Residue frames as qw, qx, qy, qz and C-alpha x, y, z in Angstrom:
[[0.865, -0.192, 0.456, -0.083, 31.52, 37.52, 4.29],
 [0.016, -0.535, 0.738, 0.411, 34.33, 35.79, 2.41],
 [0.849, 0.258, -0.218, -0.406, 33.30, 33.47, -0.41],
 [0.851, -0.286, 0.436, 0.067, 34.41, 29.83, 0.03],
 [0.051, -0.573, 0.681, 0.452, 37.47, 28.85, -1.93],
 [0.888, 0.348, 0.016, -0.300, 36.81, 26.81, -5.08],
 [0.516, -0.460, 0.684, 0.232, 39.26, 23.92, -5.31],
 [0.781, 0.584, 0.097, -0.198, 39.17, 23.76, -9.12],
 [0.735, -0.116, 0.430, 0.510, 41.77, 22.31, -11.48],
 [0.214, 0.808, -0.195, -0.513, 43.40, 24.83, -13.79],
 [0.764, 0.156, 0.563, 0.274, 43.84, 23.30, -17.24],
 [0.248, 0.820, -0.234, -0.459, 45.83, 24.90, -20.04],
 [0.904, 0.422, 0.000, 0.072, 47.09, 23.47, -23.31],
 [0.574, -0.585, 0.384, 0.425, 50.79, 22.67, -23.01],
 [0.621, 0.745, -0.127, -0.210, 50.93, 22.07, -26.74],
 [0.728, -0.267, 0.470, 0.422, 53.98, 20.82, -28.62],
 [0.303, 0.786, -0.261, -0.471, 55.93, 22.21, -31.53],
 [0.278, 0.452, -0.814, -0.237, 57.10, 18.81, -32.75],
 [0.799, -0.097, -0.555, -0.211, 56.41, 15.09, -32.70],
 [0.325, -0.496, 0.644, -0.482, 56.30, 13.57, -29.22],
 [0.719, -0.117, -0.664, -0.170, 55.78, 10.12, -27.76],
 [0.135, -0.363, 0.597, -0.702, 54.91, 10.67, -24.11],
 [0.500, -0.270, -0.817, -0.094, 53.18, 8.18, -21.81],
 [0.313, -0.337, 0.346, -0.818, 50.67, 8.99, -19.07],
 [0.160, -0.140, -0.967, 0.137, 49.35, 6.26, -16.80],
 [0.480, -0.465, -0.333, -0.665, 45.58, 6.31, -16.36],
 [0.095, -0.181, 0.760, -0.617, 44.26, 5.99, -12.81],
 [0.303, -0.350, -0.864, -0.197, 41.45, 3.75, -11.65],
 [0.318, -0.105, 0.335, -0.881, 38.33, 5.27, -10.11],
 [0.047, 0.249, 0.964, -0.077, 35.06, 3.58, -9.19],
 [0.467, -0.134, -0.171, -0.857, 31.46, 4.07, -10.20],
 [0.886, -0.235, 0.125, -0.380, 29.85, 1.83, -7.60],
 [0.804, -0.252, 0.513, 0.164, 31.44, -1.53, -8.45],
 [0.735, 0.636, 0.158, 0.173, 32.29, -0.46, -12.00],
 [0.570, -0.455, 0.209, 0.651, 36.04, 0.17, -12.48],
 [0.437, 0.884, 0.153, 0.068, 36.83, 3.14, -14.69],
 [0.668, -0.116, 0.107, 0.727, 40.22, 4.25, -16.04],
 [0.101, 0.966, 0.149, -0.188, 40.59, 8.03, -16.11],
 [0.743, 0.168, 0.205, 0.614, 43.13, 9.10, -18.71],
 [0.180, 0.371, 0.058, 0.909, 42.41, 12.85, -18.87],
 [0.230, 0.872, -0.347, 0.259, 43.09, 15.12, -17.14],
 [0.864, -0.234, -0.226, 0.384, 46.37, 13.97, -15.61],
 [0.428, -0.758, -0.035, 0.491, 48.94, 16.07, -13.80],
 [0.321, -0.436, 0.426, 0.725, 51.20, 16.72, -16.78],
 [0.002, -0.111, -0.696, -0.710, 48.66, 16.58, -19.58],
 [0.279, 0.344, 0.527, -0.725, 45.39, 18.45, -19.04],
 [0.604, 0.612, 0.145, -0.490, 44.19, 18.81, -22.62],
 [0.417, -0.044, 0.713, 0.561, 44.64, 17.26, -26.05],
 [0.045, -0.410, -0.514, -0.752, 43.09, 19.76, -28.42],
 [0.421, -0.423, 0.065, -0.800, 39.79, 20.71, -26.76],
 [0.798, -0.256, -0.537, -0.098, 39.45, 17.25, -25.16],
 [0.127, -0.620, 0.479, -0.609, 39.69, 17.78, -21.40],
 [0.630, -0.236, 0.598, -0.435, 38.34, 14.49, -20.03],
 [0.635, 0.249, -0.664, -0.306, 38.60, 10.83, -21.00],
 [0.612, -0.274, 0.635, -0.384, 37.16, 7.88, -19.12],
 [0.471, 0.228, -0.800, -0.293, 37.57, 4.26, -20.23],
 [0.638, -0.192, 0.529, -0.526, 35.03, 1.76, -18.84],
 [0.956, 0.180, 0.156, -0.171, 34.90, -2.00, -19.38],
 [0.574, -0.084, -0.624, -0.524, 35.16, -4.45, -20.95],
 [0.341, -0.140, 0.706, -0.604, 32.70, -5.92, -18.47],
 [0.483, -0.172, -0.763, -0.393, 30.44, -8.96, -18.55],
 [0.252, -0.107, 0.608, -0.745, 27.62, -9.13, -15.99],
 [0.065, -0.355, -0.929, -0.079, 24.42, -10.97, -15.14],
 [0.149, -0.820, -0.548, -0.069, 21.62, -9.19, -13.35],
 [0.363, -0.683, -0.156, 0.614, 21.78, -5.52, -12.38],
 [0.372, 0.899, 0.132, 0.189, 22.78, -2.22, -13.92],
 [0.733, -0.176, -0.065, 0.654, 26.56, -1.66, -13.79],
 [0.189, 0.173, 0.074, 0.964, 26.14, 1.87, -15.11],
 [0.220, -0.773, -0.590, -0.075, 23.69, 3.97, -13.12],
 [0.311, -0.012, -0.135, 0.941, 24.73, 7.63, -13.05],
 [0.002, 0.741, 0.615, -0.269, 21.93, 9.71, -11.48],
 [0.273, 0.875, 0.235, 0.325, 21.06, 13.19, -12.80],
 [0.543, -0.505, 0.002, 0.671, 23.90, 15.70, -12.51],
 [0.269, 0.925, 0.114, -0.243, 24.68, 19.11, -14.07],
 [0.681, 0.046, 0.283, 0.673, 27.11, 20.33, -16.72],
 [0.191, 0.943, 0.047, -0.269, 28.27, 23.71, -18.01],
 [0.014, 0.849, -0.432, -0.303, 30.82, 24.71, -20.63],
 [0.242, -0.354, 0.874, 0.230, 31.40, 21.38, -22.35],
 [0.777, 0.186, -0.342, -0.494, 30.26, 18.67, -24.72],
 [0.612, -0.276, 0.731, -0.119, 30.03, 15.03, -23.62],
 [0.609, 0.413, -0.547, -0.398, 30.79, 12.38, -26.23],
 [0.693, -0.227, 0.641, -0.240, 29.88, 8.73, -25.52],
 [0.577, 0.454, -0.598, -0.322, 31.20, 5.88, -27.70],
 [0.811, -0.242, 0.471, -0.248, 30.56, 2.16, -27.13],
 [0.187, 0.400, -0.857, -0.265, 32.47, -0.87, -28.32],
 [0.368, -0.199, -0.904, -0.094, 29.95, -3.24, -26.70],
 [0.119, -0.407, -0.730, 0.536, 26.76, -3.06, -24.66],
 [0.054, -0.704, -0.502, -0.500, 24.04, -0.45, -24.27],
 [0.211, -0.257, -0.415, 0.847, 23.57, 2.85, -22.40],
 [0.013, 0.785, 0.575, 0.230, 20.40, 4.94, -22.04],
 [0.228, 0.036, -0.124, 0.965, 20.78, 8.72, -21.99],
 [0.115, -0.806, -0.571, -0.105, 18.09, 10.98, -20.47],
 [0.349, 0.057, -0.135, 0.926, 18.36, 14.74, -20.00],
 [0.037, 0.529, 0.458, -0.714, 16.63, 17.93, -18.89],
 [0.260, 0.270, -0.385, -0.843, 15.69, 18.66, -22.52],
 [0.780, 0.141, 0.424, -0.439, 13.47, 15.55, -22.30],
 [0.594, 0.527, -0.555, -0.247, 15.69, 13.80, -24.83],
 [0.779, -0.295, 0.546, -0.093, 16.21, 10.05, -24.52],
 [0.616, 0.576, -0.492, -0.215, 18.50, 7.85, -26.61],
 [0.923, -0.236, 0.303, 0.036, 19.61, 4.24, -26.47],
 [0.187, 0.783, -0.565, -0.183, 23.27, 4.10, -27.44],
 [0.965, -0.001, 0.256, 0.057, 24.65, 0.95, -29.05],
 [0.547, -0.365, 0.469, 0.590, 28.04, 0.17, -30.62],
 [0.412, 0.340, 0.567, 0.627, 28.66, 2.03, -33.86],
 [0.038, -0.853, -0.356, -0.380, 26.66, 5.09, -32.78],
 [0.384, 0.056, -0.354, 0.851, 27.55, 8.15, -30.75],
 [0.223, -0.861, -0.456, 0.026, 25.85, 10.50, -28.29],
 [0.377, 0.202, -0.099, 0.898, 26.97, 14.13, -28.24],
 [0.256, -0.830, -0.491, 0.072, 25.48, 16.41, -25.59],
 [0.307, 0.430, -0.069, 0.846, 26.23, 20.14, -25.63],
 [0.314, -0.516, -0.619, 0.503, 25.74, 21.69, -22.21],
 [0.071, 0.722, 0.194, 0.660, 25.89, 25.32, -23.27],
 [0.156, -0.577, 0.319, -0.736, 25.03, 27.38, -20.22],
 [0.436, -0.219, 0.701, -0.521, 23.32, 24.56, -18.31],
 [0.751, 0.030, -0.505, -0.424, 22.04, 21.02, -18.76],
 [0.517, -0.354, 0.708, -0.326, 21.42, 17.97, -16.57],
 [0.751, 0.228, -0.507, -0.357, 21.46, 14.32, -17.64],
 [0.706, -0.353, 0.585, -0.186, 21.67, 10.73, -16.47],
 [0.546, 0.418, -0.676, -0.264, 23.13, 7.55, -17.97],
 [0.655, -0.250, 0.625, -0.344, 22.29, 3.97, -17.12],
 [0.000, 0.102, -0.955, -0.279, 22.34, 0.39, -18.33],
 [0.617, -0.079, -0.209, -0.755, 18.86, -0.43, -19.69],
 [0.740, -0.161, 0.536, -0.374, 16.79, -3.27, -18.25],
 [0.911, 0.363, 0.196, 0.003, 16.94, -5.06, -21.60],
 [0.005, 0.849, -0.505, -0.154, 20.67, -5.47, -22.09],
 [0.791, 0.397, -0.466, -0.027, 23.29, -7.82, -23.51],
 [0.856, -0.495, 0.006, 0.146, 25.13, -8.27, -20.21],
 [0.715, 0.077, 0.067, 0.692, 28.16, -6.45, -21.59],
 [0.028, -0.990, -0.097, 0.101, 29.58, -2.95, -21.24],
 [0.691, -0.140, 0.249, 0.664, 32.64, -1.52, -22.97],
 [0.324, 0.818, 0.299, 0.370, 33.31, 2.04, -24.07],
 [0.419, -0.057, -0.167, 0.891, 34.63, 5.53, -23.47],
 [0.015, 0.920, 0.391, 0.026, 33.29, 8.93, -22.58],
 [0.486, 0.080, 0.015, 0.870, 35.04, 12.17, -23.44],
 [0.002, 0.889, 0.325, -0.322, 34.46, 15.84, -22.80],
 [0.478, 0.376, 0.192, 0.770, 35.38, 18.67, -25.13],
 [0.162, -0.536, -0.303, 0.771, 35.68, 22.14, -23.62],
 [0.333, 0.804, 0.456, 0.187, 33.48, 24.67, -25.37],
 [0.411, 0.177, 0.009, 0.894, 35.24, 27.83, -26.62],
 [0.018, -0.298, -0.360, 0.884, 34.22, 31.22, -25.26],
 [0.303, 0.079, -0.332, -0.890, 31.91, 32.03, -28.16],
 [0.612, -0.139, -0.631, -0.457, 29.74, 28.96, -27.57],
 [0.310, -0.013, -0.857, 0.412, 30.02, 27.99, -23.93],
 [0.213, 0.229, 0.532, -0.787, 26.95, 29.91, -22.79],
 [0.358, 0.057, -0.535, -0.763, 24.78, 28.91, -25.74],
 [0.798, -0.085, 0.032, -0.596, 21.59, 26.87, -25.94],
 [0.438, -0.290, 0.849, -0.054, 22.00, 23.25, -24.74],
 [0.748, 0.335, -0.295, -0.492, 21.36, 20.44, -27.22],
 [0.628, -0.242, 0.739, -0.021, 21.64, 16.69, -27.72],
 [0.609, 0.502, -0.435, -0.433, 22.48, 14.70, -30.82],
 [0.724, -0.171, 0.666, -0.047, 22.30, 10.92, -31.28],
 [0.489, 0.517, -0.560, -0.424, 23.80, 9.22, -34.32],
 [0.945, -0.076, 0.241, -0.209, 22.91, 5.55, -34.79],
 [0.882, 0.136, 0.208, 0.400, 25.93, 5.06, -37.06],
 [0.149, -0.847, 0.226, 0.458, 29.08, 7.09, -37.66],
 [0.677, 0.685, -0.246, -0.110, 31.07, 7.38, -40.91],
 [0.749, -0.408, 0.467, 0.232, 34.03, 5.09, -41.50],
 [0.574, 0.699, -0.378, -0.195, 36.73, 4.49, -44.06],
 [0.945, -0.168, 0.253, 0.119, 38.76, 1.39, -44.76],
 [0.236, 0.799, -0.542, -0.109, 42.43, 1.26, -45.57],
 [0.778, 0.213, -0.584, 0.096, 44.76, -1.64, -46.04],
 [0.362, 0.149, -0.714, 0.580, 45.17, -3.04, -42.55],
 [0.101, -0.373, -0.730, 0.563, 42.01, -1.79, -40.87],
 [0.065, -0.719, -0.546, -0.425, 39.00, 0.48, -40.50],
 [0.153, -0.036, -0.349, 0.924, 38.67, 3.95, -38.95],
 [0.163, -0.713, -0.663, -0.160, 35.29, 4.91, -37.46],
 [0.196, 0.210, -0.130, 0.949, 35.03, 8.67, -36.96],
 [0.225, -0.664, -0.704, 0.117, 32.59, 9.70, -34.23],
 [0.130, -0.901, -0.159, 0.382, 33.78, 13.32, -33.89],
 [0.077, -0.760, 0.357, 0.537, 35.34, 15.73, -36.34],
 [0.747, 0.613, -0.179, -0.186, 37.12, 14.79, -39.56],
 [0.526, -0.475, 0.669, 0.224, 39.69, 12.13, -40.33],
 [0.317, -0.014, 0.806, 0.501, 40.81, 11.27, -43.85],
 [0.168, -0.207, -0.602, -0.753, 37.76, 11.04, -46.10],
 [0.373, -0.548, -0.748, -0.028, 35.28, 10.68, -43.21],
 [0.046, -0.282, 0.228, -0.931, 33.54, 13.55, -41.42],
 [0.110, -0.405, -0.852, 0.314, 31.17, 12.94, -38.51],
 [0.112, -0.623, -0.408, -0.658, 27.88, 14.87, -38.73],
 [0.505, -0.650, -0.459, 0.336, 28.01, 15.40, -34.96],
 [0.133, 0.899, 0.041, 0.414, 28.19, 19.13, -34.30],
 [0.685, -0.391, -0.198, 0.582, 31.30, 20.46, -32.57],
 [0.020, 0.995, 0.103, -0.002, 32.68, 23.94, -31.96],
 [0.263, -0.766, 0.519, 0.273, 36.43, 23.38, -32.23],
 [0.644, 0.498, -0.556, -0.167, 38.71, 21.67, -34.73],
 [0.512, -0.404, 0.713, -0.258, 39.00, 18.15, -33.33],
 [0.653, 0.174, -0.665, -0.319, 38.91, 14.45, -34.10],
 [0.567, -0.273, 0.685, -0.367, 37.69, 11.40, -32.22],
 [0.724, 0.322, -0.482, -0.373, 38.01, 7.99, -33.90],
 [0.810, -0.265, 0.508, -0.126, 38.04, 4.27, -33.18],
 [0.374, 0.597, -0.653, -0.278, 40.77, 2.53, -35.18],
 [0.926, -0.078, 0.335, -0.158, 40.20, -1.18, -35.81],
 [0.138, 0.657, -0.705, -0.229, 43.47, -2.83, -36.85],
 [0.939, 0.118, -0.218, -0.239, 43.27, -6.24, -38.50],
 [0.822, -0.425, 0.355, 0.136, 45.35, -9.15, -37.22],
 [0.689, -0.078, 0.423, 0.584, 48.84, -9.24, -38.73],
 [0.345, 0.752, 0.363, 0.429, 48.07, -5.84, -40.22],
 [0.337, -0.300, -0.140, 0.881, 49.13, -2.22, -40.03],
 [0.145, 0.841, 0.508, 0.116, 46.76, 0.73, -40.38],
 [0.350, -0.088, 0.024, 0.932, 48.14, 4.09, -41.51],
 [0.056, 0.835, 0.547, 0.006, 45.86, 7.08, -41.09],
 [0.323, 0.535, 0.031, 0.780, 46.38, 10.75, -42.05],
 [0.377, -0.646, -0.438, 0.499, 46.72, 13.40, -39.35],
 [0.147, 0.947, 0.105, 0.266, 46.46, 17.19, -39.39],
 [0.684, 0.163, -0.326, 0.632, 50.05, 18.33, -38.73],
 [0.029, -0.498, 0.205, -0.842, 48.96, 21.47, -36.85],
 [0.743, -0.479, -0.084, -0.459, 46.89, 19.44, -34.42],
 [0.113, -0.432, 0.840, -0.310, 48.07, 17.52, -31.38],
 [0.802, -0.050, -0.445, -0.395, 46.96, 13.90, -30.97],
 [0.330, -0.397, 0.782, -0.348, 46.81, 11.08, -28.46],
 [0.687, 0.034, -0.639, -0.344, 46.00, 7.36, -28.59],
 [0.480, -0.327, 0.670, -0.463, 44.80, 4.75, -26.11],
 [0.246, 0.074, -0.941, -0.219, 44.55, 1.00, -26.60],
 [0.650, -0.138, 0.123, -0.737, 40.94, -0.20, -26.25],
 [0.908, -0.061, 0.359, -0.205, 41.47, -3.90, -26.90],
 [0.908, 0.385, -0.023, 0.165, 43.81, -6.48, -28.40],
 [0.661, -0.427, 0.185, 0.588, 47.50, -5.87, -29.02],
 [0.449, 0.865, 0.129, 0.186, 49.05, -2.97, -30.88],
 [0.611, -0.311, 0.069, 0.724, 52.34, -1.23, -31.49],
 [0.261, 0.954, 0.128, 0.073, 53.07, 2.35, -32.53],
 [0.200, 0.859, -0.446, 0.151, 56.55, 3.40, -33.60],
 [0.598, 0.281, -0.727, 0.187, 57.74, -0.06, -32.61],
 [0.069, -0.195, 0.705, -0.679, 56.52, 0.25, -29.02],
 [0.266, -0.394, -0.876, -0.085, 53.77, -1.91, -27.56],
 [0.305, -0.451, -0.009, -0.839, 50.74, 0.00, -26.32],
 [0.141, -0.140, -0.867, 0.457, 49.43, -0.67, -22.83],
 [0.199, -0.610, -0.671, -0.371, 45.68, -0.53, -22.16],
 [0.413, -0.774, -0.393, 0.274, 46.07, 1.58, -19.01],
 [0.412, -0.393, 0.142, 0.810, 48.17, 4.32, -20.64],
 [0.397, 0.883, 0.215, -0.132, 47.43, 7.43, -22.70],
 [0.652, -0.060, 0.309, 0.690, 50.07, 8.16, -25.35],
 [0.149, 0.897, 0.093, -0.406, 50.59, 11.77, -26.41],
 [0.763, 0.296, 0.362, 0.445, 51.92, 12.16, -29.97],
 [0.242, -0.486, 0.102, 0.834, 52.45, 15.93, -30.12],
 [0.497, 0.761, 0.111, -0.402, 52.07, 17.83, -33.41],
 [0.170, 0.702, -0.564, -0.401, 53.77, 17.96, -36.82],
 [0.409, -0.031, 0.903, 0.126, 52.69, 14.46, -37.82],
 [0.445, 0.246, -0.388, -0.769, 51.12, 13.95, -41.23],
 [0.821, -0.064, -0.453, -0.342, 50.18, 10.34, -40.44],
 [0.402, -0.465, 0.715, -0.332, 50.49, 7.59, -37.87],
 [0.668, 0.146, -0.683, -0.256, 50.75, 3.81, -38.27],
 [0.606, -0.354, 0.558, -0.444, 49.35, 1.32, -35.77],
 [0.521, 0.255, -0.787, -0.208, 50.23, -2.36, -36.21],
 [0.709, -0.295, 0.422, -0.483, 48.78, -5.47, -34.56],
 [0.011, 0.253, -0.961, -0.111, 49.51, -9.18, -34.39],
 [0.047, 0.301, 0.949, -0.082, 46.11, -10.48, -33.30],
 [0.093, -0.671, -0.527, -0.514, 43.91, -7.45, -34.01],
 [0.282, -0.276, -0.438, 0.808, 43.26, -4.31, -31.96],
 [0.010, -0.869, -0.411, -0.276, 40.98, -1.36, -31.28],
 [0.466, -0.142, -0.172, 0.856, 42.73, 1.96, -30.63],
 [0.010, 0.908, 0.390, -0.151, 41.17, 5.29, -29.66],
 [0.454, 0.196, 0.117, 0.861, 42.52, 8.37, -31.45],
 [0.084, -0.906, -0.375, 0.176, 41.77, 11.87, -30.11],
 [0.498, -0.061, 0.132, 0.855, 43.16, 15.20, -31.19],
 [0.134, 0.907, 0.392, 0.082, 42.59, 18.75, -32.27],
 [0.311, 0.679, -0.136, 0.651, 44.07, 22.19, -32.57],
 [0.404, -0.132, -0.594, 0.683, 45.68, 23.12, -29.21],
 [0.191, -0.815, -0.542, -0.075, 42.95, 24.83, -27.17],
 [0.314, 0.526, -0.084, 0.786, 43.68, 28.55, -26.91],
 [0.414, -0.667, 0.038, -0.619, 41.81, 29.18, -23.64],
 [0.157, 0.180, -0.840, 0.488, 42.66, 28.25, -20.04],
 [0.624, -0.420, -0.436, -0.493, 39.80, 26.47, -18.31],
 [0.264, -0.333, 0.704, -0.569, 38.85, 25.64, -14.74],
 [0.626, -0.136, -0.707, -0.299, 37.44, 22.15, -14.08],
 [0.225, -0.185, 0.703, -0.649, 35.51, 21.44, -10.93],
 [0.573, 0.214, 0.702, -0.365, 33.19, 18.44, -10.58],
 [0.532, 0.433, 0.681, 0.257, 31.13, 18.42, -13.80],
 [0.178, 0.951, 0.153, -0.202, 31.70, 22.06, -14.68],
 [0.629, 0.123, 0.200, 0.741, 34.11, 23.58, -17.21],
 [0.051, -0.959, -0.262, 0.094, 34.39, 27.29, -16.51],
 [0.501, 0.605, -0.140, 0.603, 36.78, 30.24, -16.61],
 [0.060, -0.539, 0.395, -0.742, 36.39, 31.74, -13.12],
 [0.135, -0.111, -0.882, 0.437, 35.67, 30.48, -9.58],
 [0.349, 0.203, 0.290, -0.868, 32.62, 32.76, -9.51],
 [0.612, 0.152, -0.486, -0.605, 31.04, 30.87, -12.41],
 [0.452, -0.003, -0.887, 0.091, 31.55, 27.60, -10.56],
 [0.049, 0.144, 0.663, -0.733, 30.03, 28.97, -7.34],
 [0.491, 0.202, 0.002, -0.848, 26.99, 30.24, -9.25],
 [0.615, 0.118, -0.669, -0.400, 26.50, 26.95, -11.09],
 [0.308, -0.053, -0.891, 0.329, 26.80, 24.93, -7.89],
 [0.205, 0.183, 0.487, -0.829, 24.33, 27.20, -6.08],
 [0.574, 0.188, -0.245, -0.758, 21.86, 26.94, -8.97],
 [0.540, 0.050, -0.825, -0.156, 22.08, 23.14, -9.00],
 [0.183, -0.135, -0.821, 0.524, 21.51, 22.89, -5.26],
 [0.270, 0.297, 0.345, -0.848, 18.59, 25.36, -5.43],
 [0.454, 0.424, 0.778, 0.090, 16.96, 23.53, -8.38],
 [0.270, 0.832, 0.021, -0.484, 17.46, 26.53, -10.67],
 [0.178, 0.732, -0.484, -0.445, 18.65, 26.82, -14.25],
 [0.067, -0.328, 0.912, 0.238, 19.55, 23.19, -14.98],
 [0.732, 0.032, -0.302, -0.610, 16.13, 21.57, -15.07],
 [0.697, -0.239, 0.622, -0.264, 15.08, 18.10, -13.94],
 [0.260, 0.255, -0.860, -0.357, 15.50, 14.71, -15.62],
 [0.705, -0.102, 0.270, -0.648, 12.00, 13.25, -15.13],
 [0.843, 0.217, -0.438, -0.224, 12.77, 9.98, -16.97],
 [0.409, 0.274, -0.770, 0.406, 15.21, 8.96, -14.21],
 [0.700, -0.570, -0.294, -0.312, 13.48, 7.36, -11.25],
 [0.763, -0.305, -0.312, 0.478, 15.61, 8.26, -8.27],
 [0.280, -0.892, -0.046, 0.353, 17.44, 11.05, -6.49],
 [0.555, 0.774, -0.144, 0.268, 19.87, 13.28, -8.31],
 [0.749, -0.026, -0.287, 0.597, 23.53, 13.72, -7.33],
 [0.256, -0.946, -0.132, 0.149, 24.18, 16.52, -4.81],
 [0.442, 0.783, -0.263, 0.350, 27.07, 18.92, -5.44],
 [0.738, -0.159, -0.385, 0.531, 30.27, 18.48, -3.39],
 [0.327, -0.846, -0.118, 0.404, 31.64, 21.17, -1.09],
 [0.439, 0.890, -0.083, 0.093, 33.36, 23.96, -3.00],
 [0.211, -0.830, 0.515, -0.043, 36.51, 23.73, -0.92],
 [0.749, -0.182, 0.630, 0.095, 37.09, 20.10, -1.87],
 [0.106, 0.415, -0.682, -0.593, 38.87, 19.17, -5.09],
 [0.712, 0.272, 0.513, -0.394, 35.80, 17.67, -6.75],
 [0.074, -0.248, 0.794, 0.550, 36.83, 15.54, -9.67],
 [0.574, 0.069, -0.359, -0.732, 34.17, 14.58, -12.24],
 [0.813, -0.058, 0.461, -0.352, 31.77, 11.75, -11.52],
 [0.291, -0.202, 0.861, 0.364, 33.07, 8.63, -13.24],
 [0.130, 0.310, 0.826, 0.453, 31.31, 8.26, -16.61],
 [0.085, 0.642, 0.512, -0.565, 29.27, 11.36, -15.84]]
């Protein structure tokens, strides 16, 4: 019997040997009624360093209800990184770990060979939601390892003339996040003061990208749009972001990822066979474990033959 075709996305680092300033429009997807901007992967830019996925959600103000309610779902081959500018999110997983994420802290979940988790707005909330979630592909040496979860209530930061850089992943300038990662990378939230300009150092061998999270900002004299990912290439020793009224800007980057990955649904793999096996194990309640803290049904896997993009904010 022929195995069903796996409609996975092939993602390889395009890299760059020089400075670039390329623009990629994010596309809107929905998580229930919650609009989410998906900035990675896009057709012409699959990876920035090991970062293979970037979702931007909010800013949102709400009354009753839970705008974020992502039921249990599986992951392999990646790390999820959740960063909030405003609001609260509760993480629960198959390791029986629970964490309430608030602004200034970060959640980093390492799937290793298999993990399941859920994310939701807690009952006791501020009525606001604003943040990003990223995935970093795990390199071959670590992608089948033991799953883990790390919650940091506060991340390191450094202040320069013109603003503050909060480093939730990797190293930037004098700040190094204690979150554990397996590739050379950086993830930071740059807060630029009004009528100010923030210059931050970059690793010239790494590629970088930025996305406007709030306010107004310019880079290299060009205004940044909130629905666009800007790819900066490599060979930059620093970058300057300026603002008239104040801004928050996401910076991501890392050494160009040396491995080609396959992305299907919530899996980062190397072969279609790995994806088939992971999907079968999830549907058969094997390997991934349950998330008992979540009261409700888990998310079923899509058909293999359908191009199954990741669950928004999953």
